[in-house]
Structure formats: C-alpha cells, structure tokens
N, C-alpha and C positions, 0 to 999 in steps of 0.2 A: 287865506287857507283855501286849497282846492278841493277839500273833502267836505261833504255835507255834514251838518251839525249832528244829525242822527247817527251817521256812520262814525263820527268822532267818538261818540258815546259807546258804541260797540267796541271800538278799538281799545279805548281806555278800560272798559269793564273786563276785557279778556286778557290784558297784559299779564297779570300775575297768574291767572289760570294756566296760560300757555307755558309760563316758566315752570309751573309745578308739573304739567304734563310732559314737558320737554319737547313739545311740538305745537304746531298751530291748533287751535281749538276748532270744533265744527262751526261755531258762530263766525270765527275769523275766515275760515275757508269759504263758507256760504257767502259772506260779504264780498270776498275777493272774486269769487266766480260771478256773483250778481253784478258787480261793478266792473268786471272784466279787467281787474288789476294785473293778472297774469298775461293779459293780451294788450298791454299798453302799446306795443310795437307791432301788433298784427293788423293786417288790412281789415277794414270794415266789412268787406264782402265775405270774409271768413269769421265774422263775429267779433272782430277786435275793435279797439278804440282808435287805432292808427293815429296816435298823437305825434305832433312834431317833437323833435328833440328838446326844444326850449320848454314846452308845456309838460313833457314827461319828466324832465329833471326837476322842475318846480314841484310837481305832484310828489315825487319820491322824497324831495326834501321835507315837504309837509308831513308825509307819512312817517318818516323817520323821527320827526319832532314828537309825534304822538307815541310811537312804539318803535325803537330802533330795531328790535329783533324782527318784527313784522315787516318793517321797511326793508331790512336787509333781505329777507326772504322773497319779497315781491320783486325787488330789484334784480336779484340773481335769477329768479324763475322767468320773469318777463324778459330779461336779457337773453336767456336761453330760447325762449319762444320766438325771439327775433330771427332765429335760424330758419323760420319759415321762408325767409327771403333767399335762402341758399340751399335748401334741400330739394330733392326731386319735386317738381311742381305738382305732379298729379298726386303724389303721397301727401304733400302738404295741403292740397285741397281737401283730401279726405280726413286727415288727422285734425285739422284745425277747425273743422266745423263743430267738433266736440267742445262744448263750453268749459269742460274741465281738463282739456288737454294741457299738459304742463311738462316742459322739458327741463332738464337740469343735469348736472354732472361735473366733470372735471376737465380742466384745460391743461393739466400737467401730463405730458406724454408718459405713458407707462404700459406695462403688459407687452403682449406681442400679437401681431396679426400676421397670418401666413396666407398667401394668395391661394385660392382654390378657384375652380371653374365657377364663374358667375358671382364671386365675392371673396370673402376672407374668413378664416376661422380665427376667433379672437379669444384670448385668455388673459387674465390679469386682475389686479385690484387697484382701485383708485380711491383717493381720499376726498372728503369734503364735498359731497353732493347735497348742496343746500335744498331743503324741502323734501328730502328723500321719502318721507312717508306718504306724500301726496303726488309724487312725480308719476306721470303715465309713461314717460320715456326717459331713458338716461343717455347722456352724450359722453364721449370720451375721446381723447387723442391717444392713439395706439401706435407704438413702435413697430415698424415694418421688419420682418425676418424672412429670410429665404434659406435654402439648403446650406448656405455658407455662413449663416449667422445674421447679425444686424445689417440691414441695408443702409448705405451711406448715400446721401443726395450729391448733386453736382457741386455743391459748396463744401463738401466734407462734413456735413452734419448728419446725425441720425435721421433717417426719414421716417415719417409717421403718416397715418391717415386719421381723419376725423369721422366718427360714426355716431349713429344713434340707434338704440334698440328699445323694444317694448320692455316694460318693467318685469314681465314674466320671465324674461331671459336673464335677469341679474338676481344675486343674493345680496341683501342689504346687510352690512356688518355694523351693529349699533356700537359705535365707539366715539360719539360726540358728547363728551362730558366736560364742558367748559364752564368757566365761572361767569360768562356773559354770552349774549346772543343764544341762549339756551334753546329757544323754541324754533330756531332755524333748522334743528335736527339735521345737521350737515354730516351725516354718517357716510362711511365708506361703503363701496359696493364691488362686487366681484362678478366677473364673466368667466365661465369655465367651458372652453371649447364651444363657443357660440358661433354659429355660421351667420355672417352678416352679408346680406346681398349688396351688390354694387349700388343699387338705388337707395341704400342707407349709408352711403359714404358721401360726404360733401366737403366743401371747402369755404372758408370765410374771406377768401380773396375777392376783392371788388370785381374782378373779371369773371367770377364764377357765380354771380347772382342769378336767381331763377325767376325773379319777379322785377317789375318795373318801378315800384314805389321809390321815392327819393331816399327815404331812410336807409335802404339797403345799400346805397352808394356811399354812405358815411362810413369811413374806415372803422373797424371793430375796436381797435385799441383806444383811440380817443373817445369812442362811444363808451367803452367800459370805464374809462377814467372819470368821465363827467357823471355817469349814473352812480358809480360807487361813491364819488366825492359828494353827491347829494345826500347820502346817508350820513356821512361824517358831519356835514354842515347842519343837517337837521338835528342830529343828536347833540351837537355842541351847542346849538341855539337853545335847546331844551335845558341843557346843563347850566348854561348862564342864567337863565330865567329861574331855575331852582336855587342856584347859589344866591341870587339876589333876594329870593324869598327868605332864605336862611339868614342872611345879613340883616334884613329888615326885622325879622323876628328876634334874633339875638341881640339886635341893637336896642331892643327895649330895655336892656340892662345898661345903665349909664357907664359902669366900669368897663364892660365889654365893648361898648361903642367907642369909648375913649381909646381904649388899648388897641382894638382891632378894627372896629366898624368903619370909622372914617377913612382909614387906610384902604379897607377893602372896597368901599364904595367907589373911591377914586380909581383903584386898580381895575374894578369891574368896568367902569366907564371907559378906561383906556383900552382894555382888551376888547370890549364890545365894538368900540369904534374902529380899531385895527381890523377885527374880524369882518365887519360889515364892509370895509373898504375892499378887502381881499375878495370877499364873497361877490360883491357887485362887479369887480373886474372880471372874475371868472364867468359870471352869467353873461356879461357883455361879450366875452370871447365865444361863449357857446352860441349866442345869438348870431354873432359875426360869422362864425363858421357855418351855421345853418344857412344864412343868407348867401354866403359865398357858394355854398354847394347848389342852391337853387339857381344862381346866376352863373354857375360853372366857372367860378373864379378860383384861382390857386389858394389852397388853405395851408400850405406847408408850414409857414411861420405861425399861424394861429394854432395848429396842432401842437407844435413845439412849445408854445407859450402855455397852452392848456396843460401839457404834461408837467412843465416845471412848476406852475402855479398850483396845480392840484396837489403835488408832493409837499410844496411849501405850506399850504393850508393845513394839511394833515399833521405835519411836523409842528406847526404853530399851536394847533388846538391840543395836541398831546401834551406839550409842555405846559400850556395854560391850565389844563385839568389838574396836572400834578401840582402846579403852583397854588390853585385855589382850594383843592379838596381838603387839605389838612385843617382849614379854618371852619369846616362845616359841622364839627362836633361829632360825638359818639353816635348820635341818631343817624348820621350819614353812613355809618358802618353797618346799620341793620339791613339785612338782605331784603326785607320787604318794602323798604323805603324807596321811592322813585329815584331819588338822587343816587342811591346805591346801585340801583338797576341801570341807570344811564351811565354812570361811572363804569360799571362792568362791561356793558355793551361797547362803550368807546374803546376800552383797552383790549377787548377781544377783537374788535374790528381792526385795530392797528396792526394786528398780526398778519393781516392779508398782505401779500407781497406786492400787489400792483402799485399801490401809492406809497410804498415804503421808501423813505429818504435815507441815504447813506450819510447824511449830514450828521457829524458828531460821533459817527460810528468808530470804535476802536478796532473792529475786526470785520472788514467787509466780506471776508471769506465766510464767516459764520452767517452774516446776514444773507448772503447769496444762497446759502444751503438750507434756509429755513424751509419747512414743509409748506 
C-alpha cells in the first residue's frame, strides 16, 4: 500500500460522508492538497509529485481499493492536471504554483468556437466534469465553426479545439445523480459566449508538448487507459476481499457452507488467480512501455496490448461481480454497506466509454452512442 496508514484512516472515515454530501468532504480535499494527489503528474518545481507512470498507477490502484469514488476523482483530476505539459508554459508556471490548482472537464467535442482576433468565442454545454465543485479551471473540446457552419478538417472530420478557462467563466449544472461514484460530483458545465484567448488553447499531441519531462511524451490515450484501469482493478480487489469476508461469515452456518460456501470459496480462488494473472501482465506492460519510452524504443505493440488487455480486464471483472454478488445476502443490498458501495461504484464506472468492450454486445450502434 503506497498510502500512509494515517491517511488510510482519513479516507475510510470520510467515504460515507462524501456519499451523503454528493461531493468530496473538506477532510478529503485537505488530504489531497497536502499529499499533492491532484498533482501526481506535475513537475516537482511546480509543487507536484512528478511520479513515474508505474508508481502513479500503483498509487491510484491502492487509493481506489480504499474508496473508489475518491480514487476516480483523483485519477480524473490528476489526469487533467497532466495538461500542464501541453498548455502555454508561462501560464502553466503561474497556475500550477497554486497548491489547489485543479483542472477537469470533458473530452467529448461539443458546443461551438468561433474565431475572433486573438482567440475564440465559445458557447456550449459539456457533461461529466469530475470534481466540478473544487475545479479551478475547466477544460473542453469545442467544435469549430465559421460563417459557413461547422469547420471540417483535412480528413473530413469535424474540426475542434481544446481549451481551458477559469471556473468564473462557467456555470455548473448539477445533474450528477448516479447510484455510484456519487462523490465524484461529475456535473455538467456551460460556457455562454466566453472569449478564450489563444494562449488558453492547447493540444495533447506529442509534438505540441511545452515541457521536457518524460511523462509528457507518453501518448495520452494509453496513459488514460492505464490510469483509469487502475481504478477498476483497485475496486475489484476490494470487492473480492469483501465477498471473501461474507463467505467466511455466512460459512459459519453448516447448511449454507455445504450448499454455497465450498463452491464459492473455490470460485473465489479461481477468479482471484485469473485476475492476478491479468493484473500482473498489464503492470508488466506498463513498466515495459515506460522503460521503452526512456530508452526511445518503439512502443506500438505494447500500447496495442495495453488497450486490448485493459478492456479485457474490465469486461472480466464486470462479469465476475455479477456472478458473485447474488450470493452475498440481503445485507449486501443495504446502501450503507461497503460491499454495496463498491458494487455501485464498479457498475457506475463501467459506463465510462474508454475501456468499454463490445464483446457480447447485441447492438454496437447503441454502445457507440452512449453519453
């Protein structure tokens, strides 16, 4: 576990409070700021932890094991703070000296941006800005328009720009009412004819980095895949431990043990073994991809393997949760029970499109059109 024992206790003590509040508590935020969790990927010279990808993924997995909703929020916010390596360097130097700076927003192109002298006028609404109550700046991909309508790029696709704006420029729409990951407070936000100067437009293309640290040369999609996967793996590890506790407790009844317990213990052993094998393989690929990056070796095959295996793991754990949960009894259906909380978090997390597998889908059109 990469989290100090005293901090573990703070995380555990605040999990249910944050669900009730529908956002992170002050204690959670104070801890995150003090330990620089939102700055996992920010250079030390700007007050960040500047972790390697390998260490950062392991930390996020540990945090998600303790509290999936907090882990998800830290992952998404720290991932957005990674943009310090791509935004205007001078602005980045200024913004990220603030220990509470926290970016977040939406990667789904929406709204419209119209070019004006020195920048763009932006309007639109975007969904799912994780951590919206504490974000200092919002990021968004915005469709480009001109006097003739939507701008089309050289490949025939709608053109868009990527921007960030101070929270004073946005209106938050409180519409995050899910049955899990409640404290992520992933509300929508609106920009209404906001002028965005050129120096607040950036690109996540490796050729457009503005800093020299190695991490910013790691392609964003595999970075997003492995950091998000860390949350699924941490939550599933906790789920397996909680189910094992249930089986041990209910197994005190001889009849239940004979009817279900022996079968479930064997099933749990098999699932855990398969999961650990998959988990170790993806961790090995994360380490390999990082070493290759340092040594300037080609990572194409490793990135493809990470993409495939990440989706396989999420599909695997989703199926196994469905298989095991019905044996956990009515207590597991109580909202304040940790097993129920972890179950809800996992199934809310599986609605994220990044690691969604089409395996077994009857209607790929429906899946591709999910919000």
